[in-house]
N, CA and C of each residue as an Amber inpcrd file, in Angstrom:
protein
   597
 -55.2360000  35.2000000 -54.0940000 -53.8550000  35.1570000 -53.1410000
 -53.7880000  35.5270000 -51.9880000 -54.6030000  36.7600000 -51.6990000
 -54.7030000  37.2970000 -50.5260000 -55.1890000  36.3190000 -49.4700000
 -56.5430000  35.2900000 -49.6060000 -56.7130000  34.4940000 -49.2480000
 -56.1710000  33.2360000 -48.5690000 -55.1770000  33.0310000 -49.8980000
 -54.2330000  31.6960000 -49.5560000 -53.7470000  31.3960000 -48.2540000
 -53.3390000  32.5460000 -47.7790000 -52.3530000  32.5200000 -46.6330000
 -53.0700000  32.5230000 -45.1050000 -54.0750000  33.2660000 -45.0740000
 -55.3010000  32.8770000 -43.9540000 -55.6340000  31.4440000 -44.0210000
 -55.8320000  30.7970000 -45.0950000 -56.3580000  29.5450000 -45.4630000
 -55.4390000  28.6820000 -44.7380000 -54.2860000  28.6430000 -45.3350000
 -53.1670000  27.9100000 -44.7400000 -52.8670000  27.8720000 -43.6390000
 -53.2470000  28.8000000 -42.8660000 -52.5780000  28.9240000 -41.4010000
 -53.9990000  27.9610000 -40.6920000 -55.1650000  28.3540000 -41.2230000
 -56.2440000  27.8670000 -40.6390000 -56.0110000  26.3870000 -40.8950000
 -55.9620000  25.7570000 -41.9410000 -55.7250000  24.2720000 -42.3130000
 -54.3700000  23.8240000 -41.3110000 -53.3740000  24.5710000 -41.1930000
 -52.4950000  23.8530000 -40.3830000 -52.5700000  23.8050000 -38.8150000
 -53.7650000  24.9990000 -38.3460000 -54.1530000  24.7370000 -37.0020000
 -54.9170000  23.6140000 -36.6980000 -56.0650000  23.2490000 -37.6870000
 -56.7020000  21.9270000 -37.7470000 -56.1080000  20.7360000 -37.5530000
 -55.1680000  20.9800000 -38.5700000 -54.3980000  19.2850000 -38.4290000
 -53.6940000  19.3010000 -37.1310000 -53.1000000  20.3500000 -36.8330000
 -52.0890000  20.3660000 -35.3340000 -53.0490000  20.2360000 -34.3190000
 -54.4250000  20.5400000 -34.1790000 -55.6170000  20.2820000 -33.1200000
 -55.9030000  18.7530000 -33.2710000 -56.3350000  18.2650000 -34.6170000
 -56.4560000  16.6880000 -34.8070000 -55.5280000  15.8300000 -34.4600000
 -53.8890000  16.5660000 -35.0080000 -53.0330000  15.5790000 -34.3340000
 -52.6370000  15.4920000 -32.6800000 -53.1260000  16.5380000 -32.0560000
 -53.1510000  16.8860000 -30.6370000 -53.9070000  15.8680000 -30.0240000
 -55.4110000  15.9470000 -30.4600000 -56.5430000  14.9490000 -30.1780000
 -56.0890000  13.7180000 -30.0440000 -55.7890000  13.0230000 -31.3090000
 -55.1150000  11.8030000 -31.3100000 -54.2320000  11.0940000 -30.5630000
 -53.1640000  12.0370000 -30.3170000 -51.8720000  11.8020000 -29.4880000
 -51.9830000  11.6900000 -28.1610000 -52.9850000  12.9700000 -27.6440000
 -52.9360000  13.0520000 -26.2470000 -54.4080000  12.6170000 -25.5030000
 -55.1720000  11.9500000 -26.7900000 -56.4700000  11.7750000 -25.9730000
 -56.2250000  10.3720000 -25.2970000 -57.0320000  10.2020000 -23.8940000
 -57.0490000   9.1570000 -22.9970000 -57.4780000   7.7430000 -23.6360000
 -56.9400000   7.2440000 -24.5550000 -57.5130000   6.1500000 -25.2020000
 -57.5370000   5.1400000 -24.2250000 -56.7730000   4.6220000 -23.6500000
 -56.7700000   3.3540000 -22.7130000 -57.6300000   3.3720000 -21.6910000
 -58.2810000   4.6760000 -21.2640000 -59.1400000   5.1670000 -20.3930000
 -60.6470000   4.9500000 -21.0500000 -60.5520000   5.4020000 -22.2710000
 -61.6330000   5.3840000 -23.1860000 -62.2420000   3.7570000 -23.2230000
 -61.0890000   2.7140000 -23.6110000 -61.3820000   1.6960000 -23.9640000
 -61.5770000   0.8810000 -22.6730000 -61.3930000   1.2150000 -21.7090000
 -61.6910000   0.4810000 -20.4380000 -63.2610000   1.2230000 -20.0260000
 -63.4740000   2.2860000 -20.1650000 -64.6940000   2.5310000 -20.0310000
 -66.0530000   2.0960000 -21.1410000 -65.4390000   1.8600000 -22.1990000
 -66.3930000   1.3310000 -23.3070000 -66.7600000  -0.3150000 -23.0530000
 -65.3310000  -0.8510000 -22.5200000 -65.8580000  -2.6670000 -21.9930000
 -66.5260000  -2.5690000 -20.8320000 -66.4910000  -1.5750000 -19.8430000
 -67.0780000  -1.7010000 -18.5130000 -68.8100000  -1.4580000 -19.1150000
 -68.9960000  -0.6170000 -19.9380000 -70.3480000  -0.2070000 -20.5480000
 -70.8840000  -1.7940000 -21.2710000 -69.9990000  -1.7600000 -21.9300000
 -70.2900000  -3.5350000 -22.5580000 -70.7770000  -4.3820000 -21.6690000
 -69.9630000  -4.6840000 -20.8540000 -70.2560000  -5.8470000 -19.4640000
 -71.1850000  -5.2250000 -19.0960000 -71.7450000  -3.9300000 -18.7920000
 -72.7490000  -3.7760000 -17.7740000 -74.3800000  -4.1210000 -18.8860000
 -74.1350000  -3.7460000 -20.0990000 -75.2090000  -3.9450000 -21.1850000
 -75.5500000  -5.5880000 -21.0600000 -74.3830000  -6.1580000 -21.3880000
 -74.5840000  -7.7940000 -21.6490000 -75.3740000  -8.5160000 -20.4480000
 -74.9770000  -7.9190000 -19.1900000 -75.3420000  -8.6140000 -17.9000000
 -76.6450000  -8.6100000 -17.7420000 -77.4230000  -7.5410000 -18.4750000
 -79.0130000  -7.3250000 -18.4420000 -79.3880000  -8.4240000 -18.9440000
 -78.7520000  -8.8830000 -20.3720000 -79.3380000  -9.9500000 -20.8270000
 -78.5860000 -11.4980000 -20.5960000 -78.2350000 -11.5700000 -19.3800000
 -77.7080000 -12.6270000 -18.5590000 -76.2000000 -13.1090000 -19.5260000
 -75.4750000 -12.2980000 -19.9040000 -74.5410000 -12.6620000 -20.3740000
 -73.0970000 -11.6020000 -19.5580000 -72.5260000 -12.3930000 -19.2230000
 -71.5960000 -12.0400000 -18.3060000 -70.0590000 -11.7930000 -18.6870000
 -69.2930000 -10.5960000 -19.1220000 -68.3480000 -10.5350000 -19.6790000
 -67.0510000 -10.1890000 -18.4130000 -65.9480000 -10.6620000 -18.7070000
 -64.8820000 -10.2850000 -17.8980000 -63.5630000  -9.9080000 -19.0140000
 -62.7350000  -8.8940000 -18.3300000 -61.4970000  -8.6240000 -19.0610000
 -60.2360000  -8.7930000 -18.3060000 -59.0830000  -9.5450000 -18.5670000
 -58.1870000  -9.2280000 -17.5480000 -57.3480000  -7.9100000 -18.0450000
 -57.2660000  -7.6560000 -19.2230000 -56.4190000  -6.2500000 -19.4530000
 -56.7490000  -5.6520000 -20.8740000 -57.0360000  -4.5670000 -20.7010000
 -57.3340000  -3.7400000 -22.0510000 -56.5140000  -2.5330000 -22.3160000
 -56.1240000  -2.4790000 -23.4720000 -55.1710000  -1.0500000 -23.7130000
 -55.3350000  -1.0890000 -25.1360000 -54.5900000   0.1900000 -25.7130000
 -54.8620000   0.6460000 -27.1780000 -52.9680000   0.4740000 -27.4850000
 -53.0020000   0.4690000 -28.8640000 -51.6600000   0.4650000 -29.6200000
 -52.0360000   1.1620000 -30.8740000 -50.7080000   1.8300000 -30.9460000
 -51.0240000   2.6450000 -32.5390000 -50.9890000   4.2420000 -32.4310000
 -50.8460000   5.0580000 -33.4200000 -50.9670000   6.2560000 -33.2660000
 -52.6810000   6.5490000 -34.0380000 -52.2200000   6.7130000 -35.3930000
 -53.2860000   7.3430000 -36.1830000 -54.1760000   6.0570000 -36.6250000
 -53.4420000   4.8910000 -36.7390000 -54.1590000   3.6160000 -36.6880000
 -54.1750000   2.8870000 -35.6140000 -54.8900000   3.2710000 -34.4200000
 -55.0830000   2.9490000 -33.2410000 -55.8330000   1.8160000 -33.3630000
 -55.4440000   0.7290000 -32.4040000 -56.0890000  -0.4560000 -32.5130000
 -56.5320000  -0.9300000 -30.9140000 -57.3840000  -1.4310000 -30.5460000
 -57.8630000  -1.6990000 -29.0300000 -57.6610000  -2.9270000 -28.6090000
 -56.8620000  -3.5080000 -27.7630000 -56.3060000  -4.9440000 -27.3620000
 -56.9340000  -5.1590000 -26.4320000 -57.8530000  -6.4050000 -26.1430000
 -58.4590000  -6.8550000 -25.1400000 -57.9220000  -8.4280000 -24.8280000
 -56.9490000  -8.7970000 -23.5580000 -56.6240000  -9.8660000 -23.2280000
 -57.3270000 -10.8820000 -22.0090000 -57.7930000 -11.7290000 -22.1840000
 -58.1000000 -12.8170000 -21.0630000 -59.6640000 -12.3350000 -21.1010000
 -60.1700000 -12.4230000 -22.3420000 -61.6960000 -12.3730000 -22.5120000
 -62.3320000 -13.4990000 -22.2220000 -63.4310000 -13.2720000 -21.3350000
 -64.3550000 -14.4500000 -21.2230000 -65.8940000 -13.9020000 -21.1480000
 -66.5150000 -14.8930000 -21.5770000 -68.0660000 -14.3840000 -21.7770000
 -68.8010000 -15.7430000 -21.1930000 -69.7080000 -15.4290000 -20.2650000
 -70.5360000 -16.4530000 -19.6260000 -71.8170000 -16.6310000 -19.7930000
 -72.3230000 -17.5350000 -20.6260000 -73.8660000 -17.4580000 -20.6870000
 -74.7190000 -18.6820000 -20.3060000 -75.8330000 -18.8120000 -20.2760000
 -76.7670000 -19.6950000 -19.8230000 -76.3700000 -21.2460000 -20.2980000
 -75.8880000 -21.2060000 -21.6360000 -75.6900000 -22.5040000 -22.2110000
 -74.1910000 -22.7640000 -22.5600000 -73.5740000 -21.7640000 -22.5320000
 -71.9770000 -21.8560000 -23.1090000 -71.2000000 -20.6970000 -22.3500000
 -69.9350000 -21.0020000 -22.3080000 -69.1220000 -20.0900000 -21.8400000
 -68.0420000 -20.1030000 -22.9080000 -67.4900000 -18.9600000 -22.8550000
 -66.1710000 -18.5050000 -24.0860000 -64.9850000 -17.8590000 -23.4540000
 -63.9000000 -18.5930000 -23.7580000 -62.4850000 -17.7310000 -23.3410000
 -61.9040000 -17.7030000 -24.5920000 -61.3280000 -16.4200000 -24.7250000
 -60.2100000 -15.8340000 -25.8630000 -58.9580000 -15.2080000 -25.2400000
 -57.8100000 -15.4810000 -25.8530000 -56.4860000 -15.1920000 -25.1420000
 -56.2680000 -13.7870000 -25.2220000 -57.0320000 -13.4580000 -26.7540000
 -56.6170000 -11.8740000 -26.9630000 -57.2240000 -11.7250000 -28.1610000
 -57.8990000 -10.6320000 -28.0440000 -58.6300000  -9.8650000 -29.3710000
 -58.1400000  -8.5800000 -29.6560000 -58.1210000  -8.3150000 -30.9390000
 -57.8750000  -7.0070000 -31.2890000 -59.2310000  -6.2670000 -32.3730000
 -59.2050000  -4.8090000 -31.8170000 -60.2170000  -4.3010000 -32.5930000
 -59.8110000  -3.1990000 -33.3440000 -59.7470000  -2.7570000 -34.8230000
 -59.0550000  -1.7610000 -35.4690000 -60.3140000  -1.2440000 -35.9880000
 -60.6510000   0.0400000 -35.2860000 -61.9910000   0.7640000 -35.2020000
 -62.1240000   1.5090000 -37.0310000 -60.8060000   1.5920000 -37.6490000
 -61.0160000   2.1540000 -39.0300000 -61.4730000   3.3810000 -38.7760000
 -61.2010000   4.2960000 -38.2690000 -61.9030000   5.8140000 -37.7280000
 -62.1900000   6.5120000 -39.0350000 -61.2380000   6.6800000 -39.8760000
 -61.6270000   7.5050000 -41.2540000 -62.5750000   6.5700000 -42.0190000
 -62.6690000   5.5260000 -42.0960000 -63.6740000   4.7720000 -42.9730000
 -65.3940000   4.9750000 -42.1580000 -65.1550000   4.5420000 -40.7220000
 -66.5640000   5.0090000 -40.0570000 -66.6880000   6.5640000 -40.2740000
 -65.8520000   7.3410000 -40.4690000 -66.5000000   9.1520000 -40.5860000
 -67.1540000   8.9390000 -41.9460000 -66.5920000   8.3830000 -42.7800000
 -66.8940000   8.3150000 -44.1560000 -68.4310000   7.7650000 -44.4660000
 -68.5800000   6.3910000 -43.8730000 -69.8310000   5.5910000 -43.9870000
 -70.7770000   6.1010000 -43.1110000 -70.6420000   7.1480000 -42.2210000
 -71.4460000   7.6240000 -40.8870000 -71.9660000   6.3170000 -40.2000000
 -70.9110000   5.2400000 -40.0090000 -71.4360000   3.8820000 -39.4850000
 -70.2860000   3.5790000 -38.7380000 -70.3330000   2.8400000 -37.6130000
 -69.1210000   2.3810000 -36.7470000 -68.2350000   1.1140000 -37.5560000
 -67.6460000   0.9700000 -38.1850000 -67.1180000  -0.0590000 -38.7470000
 -65.2820000  -0.1510000 -38.3570000 -65.2600000  -1.3420000 -38.5090000
 -63.8860000  -2.0000000 -37.9130000 -63.5350000  -3.5180000 -38.6890000
 -62.2470000  -3.9660000 -38.0190000 -62.1710000  -5.3480000 -38.1620000
 -61.8470000  -5.8090000 -36.8240000 -62.2870000  -7.1610000 -36.6050000
 -61.9030000  -7.7320000 -35.1000000 -60.8200000  -8.8890000 -35.6110000
 -60.0700000  -9.2480000 -34.7920000 -59.2330000 -10.4730000 -35.1830000
 -58.8860000 -11.2520000 -33.8550000 -58.8580000 -12.3500000 -33.5610000
 -58.5260000 -12.8990000 -32.2130000 -57.7130000 -14.2120000 -32.2480000
 -57.0790000 -14.4410000 -31.2820000 -56.4020000 -15.6440000 -31.0450000
 -56.8160000 -16.9730000 -30.2190000 -55.8600000 -17.8130000 -29.7830000
 -56.5550000 -18.8070000 -29.3970000 -57.8300000 -18.6990000 -28.1390000
 -58.7110000 -19.6140000 -28.3540000 -60.0630000 -19.6690000 -27.5370000
 -60.5420000 -20.8160000 -27.4790000 -61.5680000 -20.8550000 -26.6860000
 -62.3110000 -22.1950000 -26.4100000 -63.6190000 -21.9910000 -26.1850000
 -64.5130000 -22.7340000 -26.5630000 -66.2040000 -22.6280000 -25.9880000
 -66.3630000 -23.7030000 -25.0140000 -67.2220000 -23.5380000 -23.9200000
 -67.2440000 -24.9310000 -23.0670000 -68.9070000 -25.0820000 -23.1190000
 -69.3880000 -26.0220000 -23.7070000 -70.7010000 -26.3100000 -23.5630000
 -71.2060000 -26.9070000 -22.3930000 -72.7540000 -26.8950000 -22.3490000
 -73.5270000 -27.1940000 -21.1480000 -73.0500000 -28.7620000 -20.8190000
 -72.3690000 -29.8190000 -21.6360000 -72.0400000 -30.9340000 -21.1230000
 -70.5910000 -30.7890000 -21.0530000 -69.9700000 -29.7920000 -20.7320000
 -68.6100000 -29.5940000 -20.1970000 -67.6630000 -29.9590000 -21.1590000
 -68.0230000 -29.9230000 -22.7290000 -66.9840000 -30.3190000 -23.5020000
 -66.3400000 -28.9020000 -23.9670000 -65.2990000 -28.9460000 -24.4140000
 -64.6210000 -28.1970000 -25.0110000 -64.1050000 -27.6100000 -26.4730000
 -64.6120000 -26.6050000 -27.0960000 -64.4040000 -26.4160000 -28.3720000
 -63.2940000 -25.5750000 -28.6910000 -62.1870000 -25.7000000 -29.3440000
 -60.8880000 -24.9200000 -29.0810000 -60.4870000 -24.3270000 -30.8250000
 -60.0180000 -23.2550000 -30.9430000 -59.6670000 -22.9890000 -32.3040000
 -58.4510000 -22.2750000 -31.9230000 -57.5850000 -21.8820000 -32.9030000
 -56.5300000 -21.1780000 -33.0370000 -56.5510000 -20.0080000 -33.4270000
 -57.3870000 -18.9880000 -33.9610000 -57.2290000 -17.7270000 -34.5930000
 -58.6180000 -17.6310000 -35.5210000 -59.0440000 -16.3740000 -35.5760000
 -60.0750000 -15.9840000 -36.2090000 -60.4100000 -14.5540000 -36.6650000
 -60.9900000 -14.1050000 -37.7080000 -61.3390000 -12.7080000 -38.0340000
 -62.7270000 -12.3880000 -38.3860000 -63.0310000 -11.0850000 -38.4940000
 -64.2800000 -10.9070000 -38.9140000 -64.2330000  -9.0710000 -39.1820000
 -65.2160000  -8.9670000 -39.8570000 -65.3500000  -7.3310000 -40.2540000
 -66.8960000  -6.9910000 -39.6720000 -66.4390000  -6.1010000 -38.8880000
 -67.4920000  -5.3060000 -37.9330000 -68.2560000  -4.3000000 -38.5040000
 -69.5110000  -3.8660000 -38.1660000 -70.0080000  -2.6160000 -38.6690000
 -71.0890000  -2.5640000 -37.5810000 -71.5370000  -1.4300000 -37.0660000
 -72.5930000  -1.1550000 -36.2600000 -73.5500000   0.1950000 -36.6390000
 -74.8390000  -0.1310000 -37.0140000 -75.5850000   0.8840000 -37.7000000
 -76.4860000   1.7170000 -36.3050000 -76.3110000   1.2930000 -35.0720000
 -77.2160000   2.0010000 -34.1490000 -77.9990000   0.9610000 -33.5020000
 -78.8500000   0.0330000 -34.4400000 -79.8160000  -1.1630000 -34.2330000
 -79.2960000  -2.3260000 -34.0420000 -78.2630000  -2.6240000 -35.0400000
 -77.7480000  -3.9900000 -35.5770000 -76.1740000  -3.9300000 -35.4000000
 -75.6430000  -4.9910000 -34.8590000 -74.0110000  -5.2320000 -35.2140000
 -73.8980000  -6.1140000 -36.1910000 -72.8950000  -6.0410000 -37.0590000
 -73.0040000  -6.9160000 -38.4970000 -71.6630000  -7.4790000 -38.0320000
 -71.6360000  -9.0070000 -38.1410000 -70.1030000  -9.4860000 -38.0220000
 -70.3300000 -10.3390000 -39.5560000 -69.5290000  -9.5410000 -40.5590000
 -69.3740000 -10.1810000 -41.7470000 -67.8320000 -10.9640000 -41.9160000
 -68.0100000 -11.7810000 -43.0790000 -66.6980000 -12.5390000 -43.3310000
 -65.9180000 -13.1160000 -42.1650000 -66.8800000 -13.8570000 -41.4130000
 -66.5850000 -14.3820000 -40.1660000 -65.3600000 -15.5560000 -40.6480000
 -64.1580000 -15.8210000 -39.9870000 -63.3480000 -16.8850000 -40.4290000
 -62.7700000 -17.4000000 -38.9310000 -63.3040000 -18.8410000 -38.6310000
 -62.6020000 -19.5590000 -37.5260000 -61.6100000 -20.6040000 -37.9990000
 -60.3460000 -20.7660000 -37.3290000 -59.7270000 -22.2000000 -37.7140000
 -59.2990000 -22.5020000 -36.5220000 -59.1660000 -23.9910000 -36.6160000
 -58.5560000 -24.8750000 -35.5360000 -59.6160000 -26.3150000 -35.3770000
 -59.4380000 -26.6610000 -34.3240000 -60.7290000 -27.8480000 -34.0570000
 -61.9770000 -27.6020000 -34.4030000 -62.5210000 -26.3980000 -34.2400000
 -63.5920000 -25.9510000 -34.5740000 -63.1570000 -25.1880000 -35.9480000
 -63.8370000 -24.9210000 -36.9440000 -63.5740000 -23.9050000 -38.1750000
 -65.1660000 -23.5860000 -38.3600000 -65.1110000 -22.2230000 -38.9490000
 -66.5430000 -21.7270000 -39.3360000 -66.3890000 -20.4280000 -40.4740000
 -67.1500000 -20.1460000 -41.2460000 -67.2310000 -19.2600000 -42.1330000
 -68.5330000 -18.4550000 -42.3120000 -68.8070000 -17.4100000 -42.4680000
 -70.2010000 -16.9660000 -42.7410000 -70.4680000 -15.6710000 -41.9450000
 -71.7430000 -15.0710000 -41.7450000 -71.8940000 -13.6800000 -41.4410000
 -72.9770000 -14.3200000 -40.0260000 -72.9670000 -12.8840000 -39.2960000
 -74.4980000 -13.0680000 -38.2050000 -74.3510000 -11.5400000 -37.9400000
 -75.6850000 -11.3650000 -37.6400000 -76.3000000  -9.8100000 -37.4020000
 -77.0430000 -10.1070000 -35.9110000 -76.6910000  -9.5080000 -35.2130000
 -76.9880000  -9.3270000 -33.7820000 -77.4980000  -7.8880000 -33.3330000
 -78.8950000  -8.0280000 -32.7740000 -79.7320000  -7.0180000 -32.1780000
 -78.8720000  -6.6130000 -31.1300000 -78.7970000  -4.9310000 -31.3170000
 -78.0280000  -4.2770000 -30.2880000 -78.9560000  -4.1780000 -28.8860000
 -80.3900000  -3.9250000 -29.1390000 -80.9350000  -4.2230000 -28.0810000
 -81.3420000  -5.2000000 -27.2290000 -81.5920000  -6.1240000 -28.0150000
 -81.8870000  -7.3990000 -27.3860000 -80.6250000  -8.5250000 -27.3460000
 -79.9510000  -8.2090000 -28.2340000 -78.6130000  -9.3140000 -27.8010000
 -79.0200000 -10.6660000 -28.8680000 -79.9400000 -10.5400000 -29.1110000
 -80.5060000 -11.6640000 -30.1600000 -79.9180000 -11.7360000 -31.5830000
 -79.8410000 -12.9050000 -32.1380000 -79.4780000 -13.0360000 -33.7490000
 -80.8570000 -12.6080000 -34.5680000 -80.3000000 -11.5140000 -35.4020000
 -81.3210000 -11.1660000 -36.4920000 -81.3330000 -11.7960000 -37.7480000
 -80.4630000 -11.9430000 -38.0980000 -80.0130000 -12.9460000 -39.5760000
 -78.2520000 -13.3200000 -39.5390000 -78.2560000 -14.6660000 -40.2030000
 -77.2690000 -15.2570000 -39.6640000 -77.2540000 -16.5820000 -41.1920000
 -75.7850000 -16.8200000 -41.2030000 -75.7390000 -17.6070000 -42.0540000
 -74.2530000 -18.5170000 -41.8040000 -73.7920000 -19.0630000 -41.1530000
 -72.6460000 -19.5320000 -40.8460000 -72.4520000 -21.0330000 -40.8660000
 -71.6780000 -21.6080000 -41.6680000 -71.2470000 -22.9280000 -41.7840000
 -69.9050000 -23.3950000 -40.8620000 -70.1750000 -24.4070000 -40.0360000
 -69.0120000 -24.8590000 -39.1480000 -68.8530000 -26.0830000 -39.0230000
 -67.7880000 -26.3860000 -38.7800000 -67.3490000 -27.8180000 -38.8680000
 -66.8130000 -28.1710000 -37.2260000 -67.1060000 -29.2520000 -36.6040000
 -66.9450000 -29.2680000 -35.4200000 -66.4850000 -31.1600000 -35.1930000
 -65.7840000 -31.3720000 -34.0640000 -65.2940000 -32.7590000 -33.8390000
 -66.4250000 -33.3860000 -33.9230000 -66.6540000 -34.8080000 -34.2720000
 -67.8610000 -35.4930000 -34.5480000 -68.8310000 -35.7670000 -33.0730000
 -67.7630000 -36.0030000 -32.0380000 -68.0880000 -36.4060000 -30.5720000
 -69.0980000 -35.0080000 -30.2280000 -68.9400000 -34.0410000 -30.8570000
 -69.8940000 -32.5390000 -30.3950000 -71.0910000 -32.7090000 -30.7670000
 -71.5590000 -33.5160000 -31.9380000 -73.0000000 -33.7260000 -32.3470000
 -73.9610000 -33.6240000 -31.3740000 -73.8740000 -34.5380000 -30.1980000
 -74.9500000 -34.6580000 -29.1660000 -74.9570000 -33.2790000 -28.5990000
 -73.8290000 -32.6580000 -28.2440000 -74.1780000 -31.3760000 -27.4150000
 -74.7740000 -30.4780000 -28.0780000 -74.0700000 -30.4010000 -29.6010000
 -75.1280000 -29.7100000 -30.6040000 -76.1780000 -29.8410000 -30.6990000
 -76.7560000 -30.8440000 -30.8350000 -78.0860000 -31.4500000 -30.7410000
 -79.0940000 -30.9100000 -29.9330000 -78.2440000 -30.9510000 -28.7740000
 -79.1830000 -30.3140000 -27.6480000 -79.3910000 -29.2120000 -27.6190000
 -78.2260000 -28.2000000 -27.8900000 -78.8270000 -26.6780000 -28.2190000
 -79.8110000 -26.1960000 -29.3700000 -79.7590000 -27.2260000 -30.2240000
 -80.6210000 -26.9070000 -31.2730000 -82.2130000 -27.0640000 -30.7620000
 -82.3620000 -28.5080000 -30.2010000 -83.5280000 -28.7780000 -29.2740000
 -84.0190000 -27.6480000 -28.5850000 -83.1860000 -27.3770000 -27.7230000
 -83.3070000 -26.2540000 -26.7550000 -83.7350000 -24.9210000 -27.1870000
 -83.4730000 -24.9340000 -28.5020000 -83.5620000 -23.6570000 -29.4490000
 -82.6450000 -22.3120000 -28.8150000 -81.3350000 -22.6550000 -28.1430000
 -80.0230000 -21.7790000 -27.7520000 -79.7390000 -21.0930000 -28.8270000
 -79.5990000 -21.8790000 -30.0530000 -78.8970000 -21.3440000 -31.4880000
 -80.0960000 -22.0770000 -32.7410000 -80.0350000 -21.5560000 -33.5570000
 -80.6850000 -21.8290000 -34.8700000 -79.8670000 -22.5930000 -35.5870000
 -79.5900000 -23.8230000 -34.8150000 -78.5230000 -24.7160000 -35.4440000
 -79.4030000 -26.1010000 -36.2140000 -78.7370000 -26.2000000 -37.3460000
 -79.3790000 -27.5120000 -38.2500000 -78.0340000 -28.4120000 -38.8340000
 -78.0060000 -29.5450000 -38.4430000 -77.0630000 -30.6200000 -38.9290000
 -77.4480000 -30.7390000 -40.4770000 -76.0650000 -30.6050000 -40.9310000
 -75.9790000 -31.0620000 -42.2270000 -75.2630000 -32.4200000 -42.5980000
 -74.2040000 -32.5410000 -41.9230000 -73.6180000 -34.0190000 -41.7690000
 -72.8670000 -34.4220000 -40.7490000 -72.3320000 -35.4760000 -40.2340000
 -71.5560000 -35.5820000 -38.9610000 -70.4520000 -34.7990000 -38.6810000
 -70.4580000 -33.7830000 -37.7760000 -69.4480000 -32.7530000 -37.4080000
 -69.6950000 -31.5250000 -38.1650000 -70.6590000 -31.4550000 -39.0560000
 -71.0430000 -30.0190000 -39.7770000 -72.4990000 -29.5180000 -39.6390000
 -72.4750000 -28.3970000 -39.2320000 -73.5970000 -27.5940000 -38.9150000
 -73.7300000 -26.3230000 -39.4310000 -74.9280000 -25.8880000 -39.2780000
 -75.0820000 -24.3950000 -40.0500000 -76.1140000 -23.7640000 -39.2130000
 -75.7410000 -22.6850000 -38.6830000 -76.5220000 -21.6840000 -38.2950000
 -77.2540000 -20.6470000 -39.1250000 -78.4500000 -20.6760000 -39.3140000
 -79.3130000 -19.7370000 -40.0000000 -80.2890000 -19.0300000 -39.5560000
 -80.7470000 -18.0460000 -39.9510000 -81.8720000 -17.2620000 -39.6220000
 -82.0190000 -16.0420000 -40.2550000
């Protein structure tokens, strides 16, 4: 019983410290810094990222929101109206890896032939172990739809492992075949308008 009161005071103090860090930590500045670092790293691989607005929402269940995201690459460019990342801090601490969920709204991909592929929404589970970024349970809906997973090297930005089945409007078969022939993406045609990314 003699130790109970001091332990209770220490526990309350730790809870107060953690709550203070969560409430008063400059999350928005941290999100902007992380985005600028990601953009700098991506530019080394000829991927140019830009963001209109980055901020956070929530208290203990903090979410990072990016509006007006774009990525320009040699073969394609991507635009997304809004993307939300839930870092799932508690699970990340328990699993000793960076774990979270990704959800995004309307967006489009512009191919080398200037054709546009549009979607309405998408989700994925994300995990980073240091060497590899894992995107699992990917779901994309809209004019283009997709399901599957993809693993990307954090060092090179290249696809390490993937299995995604996607549906496109039939008129995009020619552009996708060009991407496949140029080995920009490991694409295999299943049928008209249906393709698979595997590695």
